[in-house]
C-alpha positions in Angstrom: 194.6 236.3 84.4 192.5 235.1 87.2 189.3 237.2 85.5 189.8 235.6 81.8 190.1 231.9 83.4 186.6 232.8 85.1 185.5 234.1 81.9 186.2 231.4 79.7 184.9 229.0 82.2 181.3 230.2 82.3 181.4 230.4 78.1 182.0 226.7 78.4 179.3 226.5 80.6 176.8 228.4 78.9 177.9 226.3 75.3 177.1 223.0 76.9 173.9 223.8 78.4 172.7 224.9 75.0 174.0 221.8 73.1 172.1 219.6 75.9 168.9 221.4 74.9 169.4 220.7 71.5 170.5 217.0 71.9 167.9 215.7 74.2 164.8 217.2 73.0 161.7 215.2 74.8 159.4 213.3 72.2 155.8 213.9 73.2 152.7 214.7 71.5 151.2 217.7 70.7 147.6 217.1 69.7 145.2 214.2 68.9 141.5 213.7 67.4 139.3 211.9 64.9 137.0 212.1 61.8 134.9 209.6 60.1 137.5 208.0 58.6 140.6 207.7 61.2 142.2 208.5 64.2 145.7 211.2 64.2 148.2 211.9 66.7 150.6 215.1 66.2 154.0 214.8 67.9 156.1 217.2 68.3 159.1 215.5 66.4 159.2 213.7 63.8 158.5 209.9 64.5 160.1 206.4 63.7 157.2 204.5 61.6 157.9 201.2 62.6 158.1 202.3 66.3 154.5 203.9 66.3 153.0 200.4 64.6 153.8 198.6 67.4 153.0 201.3 70.3 149.6 202.8 69.1 146.4 201.1 69.2 142.7 201.6 68.6 140.1 199.4 70.7 136.3 199.6 70.1 134.6 198.6 72.8 137.8 197.0 74.5 138.3 195.3 71.4 141.2 196.0 69.4 141.0 197.2 65.6 142.6 196.1 62.9 144.0 199.0 59.6 146.4 200.8 58.0 148.8 204.2 59.1 149.6 206.8 57.6 152.7 209.0 58.3 153.2 212.6 57.6 156.3 214.7 58.6 155.3 214.6 62.6 151.6 213.2 61.9 150.4 209.7 62.1 147.1 209.1 61.3 145.1 205.0 61.8 142.3 204.0 59.1 140.6 201.0 61.0 138.9 199.0 58.5 135.5 200.0 59.3 136.4 203.8 60.0 135.2 205.6 63.0 131.6 203.9 63.5 128.8 205.7 65.4 127.8 204.0 68.7 130.6 202.8 70.4 133.3 203.7 72.9 136.7 203.6 71.3 140.4 204.1 73.6 143.5 205.1 71.5 146.5 204.4 73.3 150.2 205.0 72.1 152.7 203.5 74.9 156.2 203.7 76.0 157.0 202.2 72.7 156.6 205.0 70.5 160.5 206.7 69.3 161.1 209.7 67.2 163.2 209.3 64.0 166.2 210.1 66.2 165.5 207.5 68.6 163.8 209.3 71.6 161.3 207.6 73.7 158.1 208.8 74.2 158.2 210.8 77.8 154.8 209.6 79.0 152.1 207.1 77.7 149.2 208.6 76.1 145.8 207.0 76.1 142.7 209.2 75.1 139.2 207.8 75.3 136.2 209.0 73.5 132.9 207.9 72.3 130.3 208.2 69.1 127.5 207.3 70.7 124.2 209.2 70.6 122.7 207.0 72.8 123.8 206.2 76.4 120.9 204.8 78.1 121.2 200.6 78.6 118.5 198.4 77.7 116.9 196.7 80.6 114.1 194.3 80.9 110.9 195.5 81.5 108.7 192.2 82.0 108.6 188.8 81.6 105.7 186.4 81.2 105.4 184.2 83.0 106.8 186.0 86.0 109.5 185.5 88.2 108.8 182.6 90.4 104.9 181.9 89.1 103.2 178.9 89.6 102.0 177.9 86.2 98.9 175.8 86.5 97.5 176.1 82.7 99.2 175.2 79.3 100.7 178.1 78.2 102.0 178.4 74.1 105.2 180.5 74.8 107.4 182.7 77.3 107.5 186.8 76.6 110.3 188.7 77.3 109.8 192.7 76.6 112.6 195.1 77.0 112.9 198.8 77.2 114.1 199.8 73.7 114.9 197.9 70.4 117.5 195.3 71.1 120.0 193.8 68.8 118.8 190.4 67.6 122.0 188.2 67.1 122.6 189.8 70.7 119.7 187.9 72.1 121.1 184.9 70.5 124.4 184.8 72.1 122.9 185.4 75.7 119.5 183.8 76.4 120.0 180.4 77.6 117.0 178.5 79.4 117.1 175.2 81.5 116.1 172.3 80.9 117.0 172.5 77.5 114.5 172.0 74.6 113.8 172.5 71.3 112.1 176.2 70.7 111.7 179.1 68.0 112.3 182.6 68.5 110.3 185.4 67.5 110.5 189.2 67.4 108.2 191.7 67.4 108.0 194.4 64.9 110.0 197.1 67.0 112.3 194.6 68.0 111.5 195.3 71.8 109.6 191.8 72.3 110.6 188.6 71.7 108.7 185.1 72.3 110.2 181.5 72.9 107.8 179.2 71.4 108.8 175.3 71.7 108.7 173.3 69.3 106.4 170.4 71.3 105.2 171.9 74.0 106.5 172.5 77.4 107.3 169.8 79.0 105.4 169.9 82.3 106.2 169.2 86.0 109.2 171.1 85.8 110.9 174.6 86.8 112.7 177.0 84.2 115.2 178.9 84.6 115.4 181.8 82.2 118.9 183.9 82.2 119.6 186.9 79.7 123.4 187.7 80.4 124.8 190.9 80.1 125.9 190.5 76.7 122.5 191.4 75.4 122.8 195.1 73.8 120.3 197.6 72.1 120.9 199.3 68.6 123.6 201.4 70.2 125.5 199.4 71.3 124.5 200.1 74.9 124.7 196.7 76.9 122.5 195.4 79.9 124.0 196.3 83.1 124.0 192.9 84.6 122.7 189.8 83.8 119.0 189.3 84.2 117.4 186.0 85.5 114.3 184.4 86.3 112.3 181.3 86.7 108.8 179.6 86.9 107.2 176.5 87.7 105.1 174.6 84.5 102.1 172.5 85.7 103.4 170.9 88.9 101.4 168.2 89.4 101.3 165.2 92.2 97.9 163.7 91.5 97.3 160.5 90.1 95.3 160.5 86.4 91.9 158.8 86.6 90.5 157.1 83.9 87.0 155.9 82.7 85.8 152.9 80.3 83.5 152.5 77.7 81.7 150.4 75.2 81.5 151.1 71.8 79.2 149.3 69.9 79.2 149.0 65.7 76.6 151.9 66.0 78.7 154.6 68.1 76.8 154.3 70.4 78.6 154.2 74.1 77.6 152.4 77.2 79.9 152.7 80.6 82.2 149.9 81.5 82.8 149.4 85.4 84.7 147.1 87.1 83.7 143.2 86.9 81.0 144.1 84.0 79.9 141.1 81.7 78.5 142.2 78.1 76.9 139.6 75.8 75.4 139.9 72.5 78.9 141.4 71.0 80.2 140.6 67.5 83.6 141.5 67.8 83.2 144.8 66.1 83.0 146.7 69.6 85.9 149.1 70.9 86.9 149.9 74.2 87.4 153.7 75.0 89.7 154.6 77.9 89.3 158.5 78.7 91.8 160.0 81.3 91.1 163.0 83.1 94.7 164.3 82.4 97.0 163.8 79.4 99.0 161.1 80.0 102.4 159.3 78.6 101.0 157.1 75.6 104.2 155.5 75.0 104.0 152.7 76.9 100.2 152.2 77.3 99.5 149.4 75.4 101.8 147.1 78.1 98.7 148.0 80.3 96.2 146.4 78.6 95.7 142.6 79.0 93.6 140.6 76.7 92.1 137.1 77.5 93.7 133.9 76.2 92.5 133.7 72.7 92.2 137.3 72.1 93.8 140.2 70.5 93.6 143.7 69.6 94.9 146.7 68.5 95.9 149.6 71.1 95.2 153.1 69.6 96.7 156.3 71.3 95.2 159.3 70.8 98.6 161.5 69.9 96.5 164.6 69.8 94.4 165.0 72.9 96.9 162.6 74.9 94.2 161.9 76.9 92.5 158.8 75.0 93.1 154.9 74.3 91.3 153.1 72.1 91.1 149.4 72.0 90.0 147.6 68.7 89.2 143.7 69.1 90.3 140.8 66.7 90.4 137.0 67.2 87.3 136.6 68.8 85.4 133.4 68.3 81.8 133.1 68.6 80.1 131.9 71.3 83.1 132.4 73.3 83.7 134.9 76.4 87.0 136.9 77.0 88.6 139.2 80.0 89.9 142.0 79.1 91.7 144.0 81.9 93.2 147.6 82.1 96.4 147.1 84.8 97.0 150.1 87.0 100.4 151.8 86.8 99.7 154.0 82.9 101.3 157.4 83.7 100.7 161.2 83.3 103.2 163.1 82.0 104.3 164.6 85.2 104.8 160.8 85.9 102.5 160.1 88.7 100.9 156.6 87.8 97.0 155.4 87.6 96.5 153.4 91.2 92.7 151.9 89.7 92.3 148.8 87.3 89.5 147.6 85.7 88.4 144.1 84.4 85.2 143.3 82.3 84.2 139.9 80.7 83.0 140.3 76.8 80.8 137.8 75.4 80.7 137.4 71.2 77.7 135.5 71.0 76.0 137.6 68.3 74.1 135.4 65.3 76.2 138.1 62.9 79.2 136.3 63.7 77.7 133.0 63.5 80.2 130.7 61.5 79.0 128.7 58.7 78.9 124.9 59.5 78.6 121.7 57.7 75.4 119.9 58.5 75.2 116.4 56.5 76.2 115.4 53.2 74.1 112.7 51.2 75.7 110.6 48.6 74.0 108.7 45.4 74.7 105.0 46.0 72.4 103.3 43.4 70.0 104.4 40.6 67.7 107.3 41.5 65.8 107.6 38.6 61.9 106.8 39.5 59.1 108.8 41.6 59.9 107.3 45.1 61.4 109.9 47.5 65.2 109.1 48.3 65.6 107.9 51.5 68.9 105.8 53.7 68.3 102.8 51.7 69.6 104.2 48.4 71.7 107.4 50.0 75.0 107.5 52.1 74.6 109.9 54.8 77.9 111.3 56.7 78.7 114.6 59.1 81.8 115.7 60.7 81.2 113.2 63.5 80.9 110.0 60.6 84.2 109.8 58.7 86.2 107.2 57.2 83.1 105.2 55.9 82.9 102.7 53.5 81.7 103.9 50.1 79.2 101.2 49.4 78.0 101.5 46.0 75.7 99.9 44.1 77.5 97.3 41.3 74.5 97.0 38.8 74.2 100.6 38.4 77.7 101.9 38.5 78.9 99.2 36.3 83.1 99.0 35.5 84.0 101.4 33.2 81.1 102.9 32.5 79.9 106.8 33.5 77.2 107.2 35.4 75.3 110.0 37.1 76.6 110.7 40.5 75.1 113.1 43.3 76.3 114.7 46.4 74.2 117.1 48.5 75.9 118.9 50.8 73.7 120.7 53.4 75.1 123.8 55.4 73.8 126.0 58.0 74.8 129.8 58.5 73.4 132.9 60.6 69.7 133.5 60.5 70.7 137.4 59.7 71.9 135.7 56.5 71.1 135.1 53.2 72.5 131.7 53.4 75.8 130.4 52.3 76.9 131.8 48.9 76.8 129.5 45.9 80.1 131.2 44.3 81.7 130.4 47.5 80.7 126.2 47.6 81.7 126.1 43.7 85.3 127.5 44.7 85.7 125.4 47.4 84.6 121.8 47.0 87.2 119.0 46.0 86.9 115.6 45.0 89.4 113.3 44.6 90.6 109.4 44.5 93.4 107.3 45.0 94.4 104.0 43.3 92.5 104.5 40.5 89.3 103.1 42.6 87.3 105.8 40.4 87.2 108.1 38.1 84.8 111.5 39.0 83.9 114.6 37.2 82.4 117.4 38.6 79.9 118.8 36.1 77.6 121.4 38.0 77.2 122.6 41.4 73.8 124.7 42.0 71.9 126.0 45.3 68.8 124.1 46.1 65.9 126.3 47.7 63.3 124.7 50.1 60.9 124.8 47.2 62.9 122.4 45.3 63.1 119.4 48.1 59.9 118.1 46.6 61.6 118.1 43.1 64.5 116.3 44.1 62.9 113.9 46.7 65.0 114.5 49.6 62.5 116.3 51.8 62.2 113.2 54.1 65.9 113.2 54.5 65.7 117.2 55.4 62.7 117.1 57.5 65.0 114.2 59.4 67.5 117.4 60.2 66.5 118.7 63.9 64.9 122.3 63.0 65.6 124.0 66.8 69.3 123.3 65.9 69.7 124.8 62.7 68.1 127.7 61.8 69.2 128.8 58.6 70.0 125.7 55.8 71.5 125.9 52.6 71.8 122.8 50.6 73.8 122.7 47.5 73.7 119.9 44.7 76.9 118.3 43.3 76.5 117.1 40.2 79.2 114.1 38.9 80.0 111.5 36.3 81.1 108.8 38.1 83.7 106.0 36.6 83.9 103.2 38.8 86.5 100.2 38.5 87.6 96.8 40.7 90.2 98.7 42.2 90.1 99.4 45.9 91.3 102.6 46.8 90.3 106.2 49.1 87.5 108.9 47.8 88.0 111.9 49.3 85.6 115.2 49.7 86.9 118.4 50.7 85.4 121.5 52.0 87.7 124.8 52.4 86.9 126.6 55.4 86.5 129.6 52.8 83.0 128.5 52.4 81.3 131.7 54.0 77.4 133.0 53.8 76.0 136.3 52.7 77.6 138.4 55.4 81.0 136.9 55.5 81.5 134.6 58.3 82.9 131.2 57.1 83.6 127.7 58.8 86.0 127.5 61.8 88.1 124.6 59.9 88.1 122.8 56.4 86.3 119.6 56.2 87.9 116.7 54.9 85.7 113.1 54.5 87.6 110.3 53.3 85.6 107.1 52.3 87.5 103.2 51.7 85.8 102.0 48.6 
């Protein structure tokens, strides 16, 4: 009986052991791999699809990929969106969330690394120009970086920085091994530049720079103040050096001052360092191409007047260094080319001018700029009331000896005659230029010869013919000469001339 019980007990133990092995089979991965489209994992048991979707991940260069799953009995396939691309490092992971269809968890996590790279050599910077810690003493057009192999262009844009920042254009060589950094407006000078190419830069096989590449250089360091020279440019383009305190005469206003610097300057405020004398004005033009020259053009000059022009210290170069020297010169504009037209005298017929006698002060009213508000006393026996009579006014002007005299048209357009209170009526009939050979026939030789020939060098005489109708009323008679009256080279009168007579 005791033997029978022992046999029954042993049989029960064997049966229980066999069921345990059947009920608790381990869930594990038997095989894995990949092809161009997907990765696959083969389990020893049929897998639960929901748990596998949570547990299985695929990373490409340490970045999770997206895709779709396919289940076929004990095999699971994962298809990334772009397939299994070449030139990447991959990592397939199945963690403990994976379960079999019977709910048995994966025995241990599974991790498999594989690579689709054909080239694993990292790129590196072969050279950079300017080189590291270089003191650049001459202008350069660009920065050039040469790599050991072809690089991915976008990764360069993402990883490159330069300080201080500025606007630039990136250029690539045809083999994508050399990159140039071209500033849009030149490199700011007197500056230390720091260049970084980060470890995010990669070659065409997705091999990354081992570590950040850093370099720096110093560009056109300068602590010397700029120097300048000044020249006076004549209308014929000839140049004369200008020194501090220089005095120039014989100028006509068409001259220019040329200021030349020994290095590039900041022209944004240059005009504020040019000081014009009282009454003088001008235009300051900065040469934005060479950045080394300022041209000062003059305007508003007056004949026989002198002006001071001062170039003050403080104009700065592109490094911020300021000029330490200043310069003052005096310009006198006494060239006869700009001599203004002047009114000399006027002669008014006051009686009958018929006959052979030369006209004299007895039959003429004489006026000039110093004799205004005269009485217009006319011979009543000649200028009978309400009867139109010939009435002549001679206008005598002086002008530059280098001109051909005062222009007739300008006189015709700029002479005006008026009266008030109906004192008289004057109808302007004709204005003509009387040359020197006509003084005799006009019987004004004696009056003209009385004008000081040493003071006036180029007289122009105009005859203004009118019809004058007298009345017994008193009033004002006005003769107006506009300052627009000019000579043959464009010189005008300085001011309007208005002569008022009391009739």
